C-alpha positions as CSV (number, residue, x, y, z in Angstrom):
1,M,50.0,16.0,17.0
2,R,48.1,16.8,14.1
3,A,51.2,17.5,12.2
4,A,51.9,14.0,12.9
5,T,48.8,12.1,12.0
6,L,49.0,14.3,8.4
7,L,52.2,12.4,8.1
8,V,51.2,8.8,9.0
9,L,48.3,9.5,6.8
10,A,50.3,10.4,3.8
11,L,52.6,7.4,4.2
12,C,50.0,5.3,4.1
13,I,48.6,6.6,0.9
14,A,52.2,6.6,-0.8
15,A,52.4,3.1,0.3
16,G,49.2,2.3,-1.3
17,K,47.4,1.3,2.1
18,L,44.7,3.6,2.3
19,P,42.6,4.3,-1.3
20,A,43.8,7.9,-2.6
21,Q,41.1,10.5,-4.3
22,G,39.9,9.7,-7.3
23,S,40.6,5.7,-6.9
24,V,37.9,3.3,-8.4
25,R,35.0,2.6,-5.9
26,P,34.5,-0.7,-4.7
27,V,31.8,-3.1,-6.5
28,V,28.8,-3.3,-5.0
29,G,27.6,-7.5,-5.2
30,T,24.3,-8.6,-6.4
31,P,22.4,-9.1,-3.3
32,R,21.5,-12.9,-2.2
33,A,18.4,-14.7,-3.0
34,F,15.9,-14.2,-0.2
35,T,14.7,-17.5,1.5
36,P,11.4,-17.4,3.2
37,P,10.4,-18.4,6.6
38,A,8.6,-21.6,7.0
39,V,5.6,-21.6,7.5
40,R,2.8,-23.7,9.4
41,E,-0.7,-23.9,8.8
42,R,-3.4,-25.9,9.4
43,I,-7.1,-25.3,8.9
44,L,-9.7,-25.7,11.8
45,P,-13.1,-27.9,11.0
46,N,-14.8,-24.2,10.4
47,G,-12.5,-23.3,7.7
48,M,-10.4,-20.7,9.4
49,R,-6.9,-20.8,8.4
50,I,-3.9,-20.1,10.8
51,A,-0.3,-19.4,9.8
52,M,2.5,-19.6,12.1
53,V,5.6,-17.7,10.9
54,P,8.6,-18.2,13.6
55,Y,10.6,-15.3,12.4
56,G,13.7,-13.0,14.0
57,T,15.1,-13.1,17.5
58,T,13.2,-10.0,18.9
59,P,11.1,-11.4,22.1
60,T,7.9,-10.0,20.4
61,A,5.1,-11.9,18.7
62,R,2.5,-9.6,16.0
63,V,-0.8,-11.4,15.6
64,E,-3.3,-10.0,12.4
65,L,-7.0,-11.9,12.2
66,V,-7.1,-10.6,8.5
67,I,-10.8,-10.6,6.7
68,R,-11.7,-10.9,3.6
69,T,-14.4,-8.2,3.7
70,G,-14.4,-4.2,3.3
71,R,-16.0,-1.7,1.3
72,A,-16.0,-3.6,-2.0
73,Y,-18.3,-6.1,-0.5
74,E,-20.4,-4.1,1.3
75,E,-24.2,-4.2,0.3
76,E,-24.6,-0.5,1.0
77,A,-21.8,1.8,1.3
78,G,-20.3,2.6,4.8
79,L,-21.3,-0.6,6.7
80,A,-17.7,-2.2,6.3
81,Q,-16.7,0.6,8.2
82,L,-19.1,1.0,11.1
83,V,-18.7,-2.7,11.9
84,G,-14.7,-1.9,12.4
85,D,-15.3,0.6,14.1
86,Y,-17.9,-1.4,16.6
87,L,-15.3,-3.9,17.1
88,L,-13.2,-1.8,19.3
89,E,-16.0,-0.6,21.5
90,G,-16.4,-3.6,23.8
91,T,-17.6,-7.2,23.7
92,A,-20.6,-9.4,25.1
93,T,-18.1,-9.6,28.1
94,R,-15.6,-6.5,28.3
95,D,-16.3,-3.2,27.6
96,A,-13.6,-0.9,26.2
97,P,-11.5,0.5,29.0
98,T,-11.3,-3.4,30.3
99,I,-10.0,-4.2,26.7
100,A,-7.5,-1.2,27.0
101,R,-6.6,-2.5,30.5
102,E,-5.7,-6.0,29.6
103,L,-3.8,-4.9,26.3
104,A,-1.7,-2.8,28.3
105,A,-1.3,-5.9,30.8
106,L,0.0,-8.0,28.3
107,G,3.0,-5.7,27.0
108,T,2.0,-4.4,23.8
109,V,4.0,-2.9,21.3
110,G,3.6,-0.2,18.7
111,G,0.2,1.1,20.0
112,G,-2.0,-1.3,21.3
113,L,-4.6,-3.2,19.2
114,F,-5.9,-1.5,16.0
115,V,-8.9,-2.2,13.5
116,V,-8.0,-1.2,9.4
117,V,-10.8,-1.1,7.2
118,G,-9.4,-1.6,3.7
119,T,-11.5,-1.8,0.7
120,H,-11.0,-6.0,0.2
121,E,-9.7,-6.5,3.8
122,T,-10.8,-6.0,7.7
123,M,-7.4,-6.6,9.8
124,V,-7.9,-6.9,13.7
125,A,-3.7,-6.8,14.7
126,G,-1.7,-5.7,17.7
127,E,2.1,-7.0,19.0
128,V,2.7,-8.0,22.1
129,L,5.5,-9.4,24.6
130,A,6.5,-12.8,23.1
131,A,5.0,-15.1,26.2
132,S,1.5,-13.0,25.7
133,A,0.9,-14.1,22.2
134,P,-1.7,-16.5,23.0
135,A,-3.7,-14.3,25.2
136,L,-3.3,-11.7,22.7
137,I,-5.0,-14.4,20.3
138,R,-7.5,-14.6,22.6
139,L,-8.4,-11.5,22.7
140,I,-8.3,-10.7,19.2
141,A,-11.0,-14.1,18.7
142,E,-13.3,-12.0,21.1
143,I,-13.1,-8.7,19.9
144,A,-13.9,-9.8,16.3
145,T,-16.3,-12.6,17.0
146,R,-18.5,-11.0,19.8
147,P,-18.8,-7.0,19.3
148,A,-21.6,-5.8,21.4
149,F,-22.5,-3.7,18.8
150,D,-24.2,-0.8,21.4
151,A,-27.2,1.0,19.9
152,A,-26.3,4.4,22.5
153,M,-22.9,4.3,20.6
154,L,-24.0,4.4,16.9
155,E,-24.9,8.1,16.7
156,R,-21.3,8.5,17.7
157,L,-19.6,6.6,15.3
158,K,-21.8,7.6,12.4
159,T,-20.5,11.5,13.8
160,N,-17.0,10.4,13.3
161,Y,-17.5,8.7,10.3
162,R,-19.2,11.4,8.7
163,R,-16.1,13.5,9.7
164,R,-13.3,10.8,8.1
165,I,-15.2,11.1,5.0
166,Q,-15.2,15.1,5.1
167,S,-11.2,15.3,5.9
168,Q,-10.9,12.9,2.9
169,S,-13.2,14.9,1.0
170,T,-11.2,18.1,1.1
171,S,-7.8,16.1,0.8
172,A,-6.5,17.0,-2.8
173,S,-4.4,13.6,-3.2
174,A,-7.9,11.7,-2.1
175,I,-10.0,13.9,-4.5
176,A,-7.1,13.2,-7.6
177,S,-7.1,10.1,-7.4
178,A,-11.1,9.5,-7.0
179,R,-11.5,11.7,-10.4
180,V,-8.9,9.0,-11.9
181,N,-10.4,6.1,-10.3
182,A,-13.6,7.1,-11.6
183,I,-12.5,7.5,-15.3
184,L,-10.4,4.1,-15.4
185,F,-12.5,2.2,-13.3
186,P,-16.2,3.3,-13.2
187,G,-18.7,1.2,-11.2
188,D,-15.9,-0.3,-8.9
189,P,-17.3,-0.9,-5.7
190,A,-13.9,0.0,-4.1
191,D,-14.6,3.9,-4.8
192,R,-17.8,4.0,-3.3
193,S,-18.1,6.4,-0.1
194,A,-21.2,6.7,1.9
195,T,-23.4,9.4,1.7
196,D,-24.9,11.1,5.0
197,A,-28.5,9.6,3.6
198,Q,-27.1,6.2,3.8
199,L,-25.5,6.5,7.0
200,E,-28.5,7.6,8.3
201,R,-30.4,4.6,7.5
202,V,-27.6,2.1,8.6
203,S,-29.0,0.5,11.9
204,I,-27.6,-2.1,14.5
205,A,-29.3,-4.7,12.9
206,H,-27.9,-3.7,9.6
207,L,-24.6,-4.2,11.3
208,R,-25.2,-7.3,12.9
209,A,-26.4,-8.9,9.4
210,F,-23.0,-7.6,8.0
211,H,-21.1,-8.9,10.8
212,A,-22.7,-12.4,10.7
213,E,-22.2,-12.8,6.9
214,H,-18.6,-11.5,6.6
215,I,-16.9,-12.0,9.7
216,V,-16.7,-15.3,9.1
217,A,-14.0,-18.3,9.6
218,R,-14.1,-19.3,6.0
219,R,-13.2,-15.8,5.1
220,S,-10.3,-15.2,7.7
221,R,-6.6,-16.1,8.3
222,L,-5.4,-15.6,11.6
223,Y,-1.3,-14.8,11.2
224,V,1.2,-15.2,14.2
225,A,4.8,-14.0,13.5
226,G,7.8,-13.5,15.5
227,V,8.9,-15.3,18.5
228,F,6.6,-17.5,20.8
229,D,6.1,-20.9,21.8
230,A,4.2,-22.8,18.7
231,A,2.3,-25.3,20.8
232,L,0.9,-22.8,23.0
233,V,-0.1,-20.3,20.6
234,D,-1.3,-23.6,18.1
235,A,-3.8,-24.4,21.1
236,A,-4.8,-20.9,21.7
237,A,-6.0,-20.4,18.1
238,A,-7.4,-23.4,17.9
239,Q,-9.5,-22.8,21.2
240,A,-10.4,-19.3,20.3
241,L,-11.4,-19.3,16.9
242,A,-13.2,-22.7,16.7
243,G,-16.3,-21.4,17.4
244,M,-16.3,-18.9,14.7
245,Q,-19.3,-19.2,12.7
246,S,-17.8,-21.0,9.1
247,G,-19.8,-18.7,6.8
248,T,-21.9,-19.7,3.5
249,K,-20.3,-17.5,0.9
250,A,-16.5,-17.5,0.2
251,A,-14.6,-14.0,-0.8
252,T,-13.5,-13.7,-4.3
253,L,-12.0,-10.8,-5.6
254,P,-13.9,-8.6,-8.0
255,R,-14.0,-8.0,-11.4
256,V,-13.7,-4.5,-12.6
257,A,-14.9,-3.4,-16.0
258,G,-11.9,-1.1,-17.5
259,R,-11.7,2.1,-19.6
260,T,-11.8,1.9,-23.3
261,L,-8.5,3.3,-25.0
262,D,-9.6,6.8,-26.6
263,G,-6.7,6.1,-29.4
264,M,-4.2,8.1,-30.1
265,R,-4.1,11.7,-29.4
266,D,-1.8,14.3,-30.8
267,R,-2.2,16.5,-27.3
268,P,-2.7,15.4,-23.9
269,V,-6.4,16.5,-22.0
270,F,-6.1,17.7,-18.6
271,H,-9.0,17.2,-16.0
272,L,-8.8,20.6,-14.7
273,I,-11.1,20.4,-11.0
274,D,-11.0,24.3,-9.6
275,R,-9.7,25.5,-6.3
276,P,-10.1,29.1,-6.5
277,G,-7.4,30.6,-4.5
278,A,-5.4,27.8,-4.3
279,T,-1.7,28.6,-3.7
280,Q,-0.6,24.7,-5.0
281,S,-1.7,22.5,-7.7
282,R,-1.6,18.6,-7.3
283,I,-0.7,16.7,-10.5
284,Q,-1.6,13.2,-11.2
285,V,-1.1,11.1,-14.0
286,S,-2.3,8.0,-13.8
287,M,-2.3,4.9,-16.3
288,P,-4.1,1.2,-16.0
289,V,-1.9,-1.8,-15.5
290,V,-2.2,-5.3,-14.2
291,D,-2.0,-6.8,-10.6
292,Q,1.3,-7.9,-9.1
293,T,0.3,-11.3,-10.1
294,H,0.9,-10.7,-14.0
295,P,4.4,-11.1,-15.1
296,D,4.4,-7.9,-16.5
297,H,4.0,-6.4,-13.0
298,L,7.6,-6.4,-11.5
299,A,8.8,-4.6,-14.9
300,L,5.9,-2.1,-14.5
301,N,7.8,-1.7,-10.6
302,E,11.2,-1.5,-11.8
303,L,10.1,1.6,-14.1
304,V,8.4,3.3,-11.2
305,S,11.8,2.7,-9.8
306,L,13.8,4.4,-12.6
307,M,11.5,7.3,-13.1
308,G,10.4,8.4,-9.5
309,S,11.4,6.6,-6.4
310,V,14.4,8.3,-5.3
311,Q,16.2,11.5,-6.0
312,T,18.5,10.0,-8.8
313,S,15.6,8.5,-10.7
314,R,14.7,10.6,-14.0
315,I,11.3,12.5,-13.2
316,V,12.9,13.7,-9.8
317,A,16.4,14.7,-10.8
318,N,14.2,16.5,-13.4
319,V,11.5,17.9,-11.9
320,R,12.3,18.4,-8.0
321,E,16.1,18.5,-8.3
322,R,17.2,20.0,-11.4
323,H,14.3,22.5,-11.5
324,G,13.1,22.6,-8.1
325,Y,9.4,22.9,-8.8
326,S,8.1,20.1,-6.4
327,Y,9.6,18.5,-3.2
328,N,7.3,15.5,-3.0
329,V,7.1,14.4,-6.7
330,S,7.0,10.7,-7.4
331,A,6.0,7.5,-9.2
332,R,4.4,4.6,-7.6
333,L,1.8,1.7,-8.3
334,L,-1.2,2.3,-6.2
335,R,-2.4,-1.2,-6.0
336,R,-5.7,-2.2,-5.8
337,P,-7.5,-6.0,-7.1
338,A,-8.5,-5.6,-10.6
339,A,-8.1,-1.6,-10.6
340,T,-3.9,-0.6,-10.5
341,T,-2.4,2.4,-11.6
342,W,0.7,3.4,-12.6
343,T,0.9,7.1,-11.2
344,V,3.1,9.8,-11.0
345,Q,2.2,12.9,-8.2
346,A,3.4,16.0,-7.3
347,D,2.2,19.4,-5.6
348,V,3.7,22.5,-7.2
349,N,3.6,26.0,-7.0
350,R,0.1,27.2,-9.1
351,D,2.6,29.5,-11.3
352,V,4.5,26.4,-12.6
353,T,2.0,24.0,-13.0
354,G,2.5,23.9,-16.6
355,A,6.1,23.8,-16.1
356,A,6.2,20.9,-13.8
357,L,3.7,18.6,-16.2
358,R,5.8,19.7,-19.1
359,E,8.7,18.4,-17.6
360,I,7.1,15.0,-16.1
361,L,5.4,13.9,-19.6
362,G,8.2,14.7,-20.9
363,E,10.7,12.5,-19.3
364,L,7.9,9.8,-19.6
365,D,7.8,10.6,-23.6
366,L,11.7,10.7,-23.4
367,L,12.1,6.9,-22.6
368,P,11.7,5.0,-25.5
369,S,14.7,7.1,-27.3
370,T,16.9,7.5,-23.8
371,P,16.0,3.5,-22.4
372,P,18.2,2.6,-19.4
373,T,21.6,1.3,-19.5
374,D,22.5,-2.1,-18.3
375,D,24.3,0.0,-15.2
376,E,21.8,2.3,-14.8
377,L,19.2,-0.1,-14.5
378,R,21.7,-2.4,-12.1
379,G,21.5,0.7,-9.6
380,F,18.1,0.5,-9.5
381,Q,17.6,-3.1,-9.2
382,R,20.0,-3.2,-6.4
383,F,18.0,-0.5,-4.5
384,M,14.7,-2.3,-4.9
385,A,16.4,-5.8,-4.0
386,G,17.7,-3.8,-0.7
387,G,14.3,-2.3,-0.4
388,M,12.4,-5.9,0.1
389,T,15.0,-7.3,1.8
390,S,14.6,-4.2,4.5
391,E,11.0,-4.7,4.4
392,T,11.1,-8.7,5.0
393,S,13.6,-8.2,8.2
394,T,10.9,-7.9,10.8
395,A,7.7,-9.8,11.5
396,R,5.1,-6.9,10.6
397,G,6.8,-6.6,7.2
398,I,7.1,-10.6,6.5
399,L,3.3,-10.7,7.2
400,D,3.0,-7.8,5.0
401,Y,4.3,-9.7,2.3
402,L,2.0,-13.2,3.4
403,R,-1.4,-11.1,3.5
404,F,-0.1,-10.0,-0.5
405,L,0.3,-13.5,-1.3
406,D,-2.8,-14.6,-0.1
407,L,-4.9,-11.9,-1.4
408,Y,-3.9,-12.4,-5.0
409,E,-3.9,-16.2,-3.7
410,T,0.1,-16.6,-4.7
411,G,2.2,-18.9,-3.1
412,L,5.7,-18.2,-1.2
413,E,7.5,-18.9,-4.2
414,Y,6.8,-15.6,-5.3
415,L,9.0,-14.6,-2.8
416,T,12.0,-17.2,-3.3
417,N,12.0,-16.0,-6.6
418,L,11.4,-11.9,-6.3
419,I,15.0,-11.1,-6.0
420,P,16.3,-13.2,-9.2
421,S,13.5,-11.9,-11.2
422,I,14.7,-8.4,-10.1
423,F,17.9,-8.4,-11.8
424,A,16.2,-10.8,-14.9
425,V,14.3,-7.8,-15.8
426,T,16.5,-6.0,-19.1
427,P,16.5,-2.8,-20.9
428,T,14.7,-4.1,-23.2
429,E,11.9,-6.0,-21.2
430,L,11.1,-2.3,-19.5
431,L,10.4,-0.7,-23.2
432,R,8.2,-3.1,-24.1
433,V,6.4,-3.1,-20.9
434,Y,6.2,0.9,-21.1
435,T,5.0,0.9,-24.8
436,T,2.2,-2.1,-23.8
437,Y,0.9,0.4,-20.2
438,L,2.2,3.8,-20.5
439,R,1.4,5.0,-23.7
440,P,0.3,8.9,-24.1
441,E,-3.2,7.6,-25.0
442,Q,-3.5,5.7,-21.8
443,R,-2.8,8.4,-19.4
444,V,-5.6,10.1,-17.4
445,I,-4.2,13.4,-15.8
446,V,-5.7,15.2,-13.4
447,V,-5.1,18.6,-12.4
448,I,-6.2,20.4,-9.0
449,G,-5.4,24.1,-8.5
450,D,-6.7,27.4,-9.2
451,A,-7.9,27.4,-12.4
452,K,-7.8,30.8,-13.4
453,S,-4.0,30.9,-12.7
454,V,-4.1,27.2,-13.8
455,D,-5.7,27.0,-16.7
456,P,-3.7,29.0,-19.6
457,Q,-0.5,26.8,-18.3
458,L,-2.6,23.9,-19.4
459,R,-3.7,25.4,-22.5
460,E,-0.4,25.9,-23.9
461,L,0.3,22.1,-23.4
462,G,-2.9,20.2,-24.1
463,Q,-7.1,20.0,-24.1
464,V,-8.6,21.3,-20.7
465,V,-11.6,19.5,-19.3
466,P,-13.3,20.1,-16.3
C-alpha cells in the first residue's frame, strides 16, 4: 500500500500535478480594505451617547458603559479606583450576591461583569446571550449610577487597594515604566500612585463627591455590539440612562509637558535601579513619540513590527533567536494620551545584561544604514493588516477600536483607511520617522537588576546613574 502511494505521488510530481521541492511559493495577495460596521448613534437629552453596532453572527451581545474618568482626573490619588471598586459591591436596591445571581441568569459570557479603571477611562462591561442585552444594560446602568457606598466596606476596599499597589511596586516592568514616565513626562497626573496617608484620608463623602462629578452622562458613552434586537436595546438604554445626571464639566484630554531633549551624547546613559541578588535584569529602552492621531504614528507602529514584534523582527531575531539572551524581548508602543512611548523591553540573565543591551542598541543604531527592503517591509505590513483584521473579528475587538476613536476624537474613516495606509508607508518614510523620534539622544534606558553584577557591564557601554 505504501509503495503504491509513493508511486502515485511520484507520477503526479512528474506530470506537474504537485509542486516539486524547491518550487516557487505562491504569491500572497494584498489584504482587502476593512469596512467598519455601521454604527447607529443617538444622544439622550442629558448628553449620554449611545452607539449600537450590529456585528457578527454569534448570538451574543457585548455591552460597555465607558466613562471619561480615571486616575488622570483625580483631585487626590485613589479616588477613581475606589469608586470603581465600589461599583460591584451593590446598589441602592441590589447587594453584590443578588447582582451575581442576576448576571448568571442572563447567560453571561467570559466571566460575568467587570469594572476597569484606567488612566483616562472607567469601563463597566459584560457580554451576554443576545436576548439578555436589554436586561444587562439596565443592570449596568444601575450599578454605575446608584452604587450603595456602604461605609462598612470601605476599609476592606482600601486594604485590597493597598495590596494591589504593593504588588505593583515589586513588579520590575511597573518599576521600569514608572521611572521612564517620571523622566519623560514629569508631573503627568496619570502616574500618581495613592499613598497610605492619602488612602487613610479618603471617606465615603469624598467617594460620593467624585462619583457625582465624574460618573455623569456628558462624560459617558454606552456601546452595544454583536447580535441583538436594536429596538429593544435602544428602548432599554433610553429608559435606564435618561435619568443619569448630566454633569457640569466635560472631560478633556490632559496636556502633558514633555521632557526637553538632552542633545547629542557620545555614550548612552543607563538609569540603574538596584535589586540586590536578582538573577535577572529588566531592560527598558524608551523614546517619547506622538499619539495615534498624528500622521507619523502609523509608521512608528510599523517600526515596532519591523524591529520587535515577532521572531523575524530584527531585535527579536538577534537577541532571542541568534544569541538566546532573552525569551521575551519585544518592541511596542505604550500608548497614553500625550504620553506615548516607543519602547523595547526585555528580561535577561544578569550576566548578559550588557551584551543584550549592546545588541538592542546596535540594532536600533543600524537601521539608518540598513533600511528595510520593499519586500521585507511588505511582509511586516501584511502581518499588521492581518492582525488588524483578526482584532476586529469580534464584537469585543471592534469596540476596542471604537473606544480608541472616541477617546482621541477620531472618526470612523480612520478604520476605513487603516489597511491602505499601512501599505502606503515606504522604507524612506520609516527612516524619516526614525530620525525624528528614535534618535540616540532621545532614549531613556532603565535597567533593574543586581547592581554589583550589572553596573560593570553597563559602564563598558556608557554612563550609569542611579
